[in-house]
C-alpha positions in Angstrom: -0.1 -0.1 0.1 1.3 3.1 -0.3 2.3 5.5 2.4 0.1 8.6 3.6 2.2 11.6 2.1 3.4 13.6 5.3 1.8 16.5 6.5 3.8 19.5 5.4 5.1 21.4 8.7 5.5 25.2 8.9 7.3 27.5 10.2 4.4 28.2 12.4 4.1 24.6 13.2 7.7 25.2 14.9 7.2 28.4 16.4 4.7 26.7 18.8 5.9 23.8 19.7 9.3 25.9 21.0 6.9 28.1 22.1 8.7 31.5 20.7 7.6 33.8 18.0 7.6 33.3 14.3 9.7 35.8 13.4 12.3 34.5 15.9 12.0 30.8 14.4 13.0 32.4 11.2 16.0 34.3 12.8 17.5 30.7 14.0 16.1 28.7 10.8 16.8 31.1 7.9 20.5 31.8 9.2 19.6 35.6 10.1 22.3 37.6 11.2 20.5 39.0 14.0 21.2 36.4 17.1 19.3 34.8 19.1 19.3 33.9 23.1 20.9 30.4 23.0 17.9 29.1 25.4 15.5 30.1 22.0 17.7 28.5 19.7 18.1 25.2 21.3 14.0 25.3 21.7 13.9 26.3 18.2 15.9 23.4 16.6 14.5 20.7 18.6 11.5 21.4 17.9 12.3 21.4 13.8 13.9 18.0 14.3 10.8 16.8 16.1 8.9 17.9 13.7 11.5 17.5 11.2 10.6 20.4 9.3 12.5 21.3 6.1 12.8 24.9 5.1 10.8 26.3 1.8 13.8 27.3 -0.2 11.3 28.4 -3.1 9.2 30.8 -0.6 12.6 31.8 0.6 13.4 32.9 -2.7 10.3 34.5 -3.5 10.4 37.1 -0.4 14.6 38.2 -1.3 17.0 38.3 -3.7 18.4 34.8 -3.6 22.3 33.6 -2.8 22.4 32.1 -6.2 25.0 33.8 -8.7 23.8 32.8 -12.4 26.7 32.1 -15.2 24.9 31.9 -18.4 27.8 30.1 -20.7 28.0 29.2 -24.6 28.7 25.4 -23.8 28.9 23.4 -20.9 30.5 20.6 -22.8 33.7 22.1 -23.2 36.8 21.3 -20.9 37.8 25.0 -20.6 34.4 26.1 -19.7 34.6 23.2 -16.7 37.6 24.8 -15.4 35.8 28.4 -15.2 32.6 26.7 -13.9 34.7 24.6 -11.2 36.5 27.7 -10.0 33.7 30.1 -9.6 31.6 27.1 -7.3 34.8 27.1 -5.3 34.9 30.9 -4.8 31.1 30.8 -4.7 30.9 28.7 -1.8 33.6 30.3 0.3 31.3 33.4 0.2 28.1 31.7 0.8 26.7 31.7 -2.5 26.0 29.4 -4.8 26.2 29.0 -8.6 23.6 28.3 -11.0 24.4 27.4 -14.7 22.4 28.0 -18.0 23.6 26.9 -21.3 22.8 28.7 -24.8 24.4 26.3 -26.8 26.3 28.8 -28.8 23.1 30.3 -29.9 23.3 34.2 -29.7 19.6 35.3 -29.7 19.3 32.8 -26.8 22.0 34.5 -24.5 19.2 37.7 -24.0 16.7 35.1 -23.8 17.8 33.2 -21.0 19.3 36.7 -19.1 15.4 37.4 -19.4 13.9 34.2 -18.0 17.2 34.7 -15.4 16.0 38.2 -14.3 12.5 36.6 -12.8 14.4 34.2 -10.5 16.0 37.6 -8.9 19.9 35.8 -8.6 21.9 38.2 -6.5 24.4 38.4 -9.8 24.8 37.6 -13.3 27.9 36.0 -15.2 27.9 36.0 -19.0 30.8 34.0 -20.8 31.1 35.3 -24.7 32.8 34.4 -27.0 31.6 37.3 -28.8 29.4 36.7 -31.8 30.1 39.0 -35.1 26.3 40.0 -34.9 25.4 43.6 -33.4 21.7 43.3 -33.4 22.1 40.5 -30.8 24.8 42.0 -28.7 22.7 44.8 -28.5 19.8 42.8 -27.4 21.6 41.5 -24.1 23.3 44.5 -23.2 19.5 45.8 -23.3 18.5 42.7 -21.2 21.9 42.9 -18.9 21.2 47.1 -18.2 17.6 46.1 -16.8 19.0 43.6 -14.5 21.1 45.9 -13.3 18.2 48.8 -12.8 16.8 46.2 -10.7 19.7 45.8 -8.3 21.7 42.7 -10.1 25.1 42.6 -10.7 26.9 41.6 -13.9 30.2 40.6 -14.8 31.1 39.0 -18.4 33.8 36.9 -18.7 35.4 36.9 -22.5 35.2 39.2 -25.3 33.1 42.3 -25.1 32.2 45.8 -26.1 29.6 46.4 -23.7 30.4 48.7 -20.5 30.1 46.1 -18.1 32.6 44.7 -15.4 34.5 42.3 -17.8 37.6 40.2 -17.7 39.0 39.1 -21.1 41.3 37.0 -22.8 43.7 38.6 -25.4 43.1 36.2 -27.9 45.2 38.2 -30.8 48.1 38.1 -28.3 47.5 33.8 -28.0 47.5 33.2 -31.8 50.3 35.9 -32.1 52.2 34.1 -29.5 52.0 30.5 -31.2 52.5 31.6 -35.0 55.6 33.5 -33.7 56.7 30.0 -32.0 56.2 28.3 -35.3 58.2 30.5 -37.3 60.9 30.8 -34.9 61.7 27.2 -35.2 61.3 26.8 -39.0 58.0 26.2 -40.2 57.7 27.9 -43.5 53.9 26.4 -44.6 50.9 26.2 -42.3 47.6 25.5 -41.9 45.8 27.2 -39.4 42.2 25.6 -38.2 40.2 28.2 -37.6 37.3 27.1 -35.4 33.9 29.7 -36.8 34.8 32.7 -38.3 31.2 34.1 -36.7 33.0 34.1 -33.3 35.0 37.3 -32.2 37.3 34.7 -29.9 38.3 32.2 -33.1 38.6 35.3 -35.4 41.1 36.7 -33.4 43.1 34.0 -32.3 43.3 33.2 -36.5 44.4 37.0 -36.9 47.0 36.4 -34.4 48.6 33.2 -35.8 48.4 35.2 -39.2 50.1 38.1 -37.4 53.0 36.0 -35.5 53.7 33.8 -38.7 54.2 36.9 -41.1 56.6 38.6 -38.3 58.6 35.5 -38.3 58.9 35.3 -42.3 55.8 33.1 -43.3 54.8 34.5 -46.5 51.0 35.1 -46.4 50.7 32.8 -49.3 51.7 29.7 -47.7 49.5 30.2 -44.8 46.2 27.9 -45.7 42.8 28.9 -43.0 40.8 26.2 -42.7 37.1 26.7 -41.3 36.1 24.0 -39.2 33.5 23.1 -36.5 34.9 23.6 -33.0 35.4 20.2 -31.6 37.3 17.0 -31.8 35.2 16.0 -34.6 35.8 19.2 -36.3 39.8 19.1 -36.2 39.7 15.0 -36.8 37.7 15.4 -40.4 39.9 18.9 -41.5 43.2 16.8 -40.6 42.2 13.9 -42.8 41.3 16.4 -45.7 44.7 17.8 -45.5 45.9 14.5 -45.2 43.9 13.4 -48.6 44.6 16.4 -50.5 48.5 15.6 -50.1 49.4 18.7 -47.4 50.7 20.6 -50.3 54.2 20.6 -48.2 52.3 21.8 -44.9 54.2 20.8 -41.9 52.8 22.3 -39.3 48.8 22.7 -37.9 48.2 25.1 -35.3 44.8 24.9 -34.4 42.3 27.5 -32.4 42.4 25.8 -28.9 43.3 21.9 -27.8 39.8 20.2 -28.4 40.3 21.3 -32.4 44.1 20.3 -31.6 43.2 16.8 -29.9 41.0 16.1 -32.6 43.7 17.1 -35.5 46.0 14.8 -33.5 44.0 11.9 -34.0 43.1 12.3 -37.3 46.6 12.3 -38.6 47.4 9.1 -36.9 44.4 8.0 -38.6 45.9 8.3 -42.0 49.5 7.2 -41.0 51.3 10.6 -40.6 53.7 10.9 -37.6 53.3 13.9 -35.2 55.4 15.9 -34.7 57.7 13.3 -37.3 55.5 14.3 -40.2 53.5 17.6 -38.9 53.7 19.3 -36.0 50.6 20.4 -34.2 49.1 22.9 -31.7 47.0 24.1 -29.8 45.3 27.0 -27.0 43.8 27.1 -23.4 46.0 24.1 -21.9 43.0 21.7 -20.7 44.4 18.8 -18.5 43.9 16.8 -21.4 46.8 18.8 -23.3 48.9 17.3 -21.2 47.7 13.4 -21.3 47.5 13.0 -24.9 50.3 11.4 -26.8 52.4 13.7 -27.8 52.0 16.1 -25.2 50.0 19.4 -26.9 52.5 22.3 -27.4 49.8 25.1 -26.9 49.2 28.8 -25.3 48.0 28.2 -21.3 45.4 30.9 -20.5 44.2 31.1 -16.4 41.0 29.8 -16.7 40.3 29.3 -13.3 41.7 32.5 -12.5 38.7 33.7 -14.5 36.2 32.3 -12.8 37.8 33.0 -9.5 38.3 36.7 -10.2 34.5 36.9 -11.9 32.7 35.7 -8.7 35.1 38.3 -5.9 33.8 40.9 -8.7 30.4 40.2 -8.4 30.6 39.6 -5.0 32.6 42.8 -4.4 32.2 46.8 -4.8 31.3 46.8 -8.6 29.3 48.5 -11.7 32.6 50.9 -12.6 32.7 49.2 -16.1 36.4 47.8 -15.1 37.9 46.0 -17.5 40.9 43.4 -16.8 42.7 41.3 -19.4 44.2 38.0 -18.9 47.8 36.9 -20.9 48.7 33.6 -22.8 52.2 31.8 -21.8 53.6 29.4 -24.3 53.7 26.0 -23.2 56.4 24.1 -25.9 55.7 20.4 -25.3 56.4 17.0 -27.7 53.6 17.6 -30.5 55.9 20.3 -32.3 59.4 20.1 -33.4 61.9 22.0 -35.4 61.8 22.2 -39.4 65.5 21.5 -39.3 65.2 18.0 -36.9 63.1 16.7 -40.3 64.2 14.3 -42.7 
């Protein structure tokens, strides 16, 4: 036989059993900063335990802004985003808050729609990650929603590329590409392919432009730089590498991928057609996700302080803000096993 539903126990019931006012019971059970005499606190806790009282979190959220910090992310499946979210969660919990996450799946219009829905839930702050879609109308709509949220008392920080005047933590993606392009030119490669990802995303476009600038400054002729659009995924890197190999490589001996995930796919793609990395072709990535060190060969990449960005985002939204401050974090070259000098090849 099914069990009868347990009767709902209210805060009023707890207060009655404890012999205290509802406001006193609420201060004890809802974590108020106002102190309650130890005798009353013990009575309330004993009554709550006896009655098996559970605080109604949804009712509390309706009465006041919550302690949640809402993250609006492009894609939660990427390891780089995992590093950001984990760092945000650690920092938020240390401050007595917690992080909720919504994904827009890389669709620009969903960013503004998601923020509009979140406004009704009254989170304490919003963190928006942005790969910066090259679509002005989409960004204008997002900015309007974020401004409305600020007027309602919320706090906003952008992690990634933006021209909006909110507090932001940006990555110098052009510099990331430039560092890697200069390195590949320095070790002697003169015919290069770039796996450029989605050119409609500002971070990908900036990294690609940086690759080209670094290569050209190092003496590579622009005619010898092949730019290949691809899906930003391991499958995208795999398919692009196979197509390059099947077309004969056209003298290409180095492949620069816009991030580590694409580069790791390219490693597998070249292996599938019998090309050795770095013996036949050097491969590089960007971001320095944990897997970049664990694959074989270990991936040469440009490390970005992704966890630091997540931590700083929480500190900004929980502190004094709203000043339109802009932080920028730089990348650092990590030379590992997936690259070698052109002179070292037969």
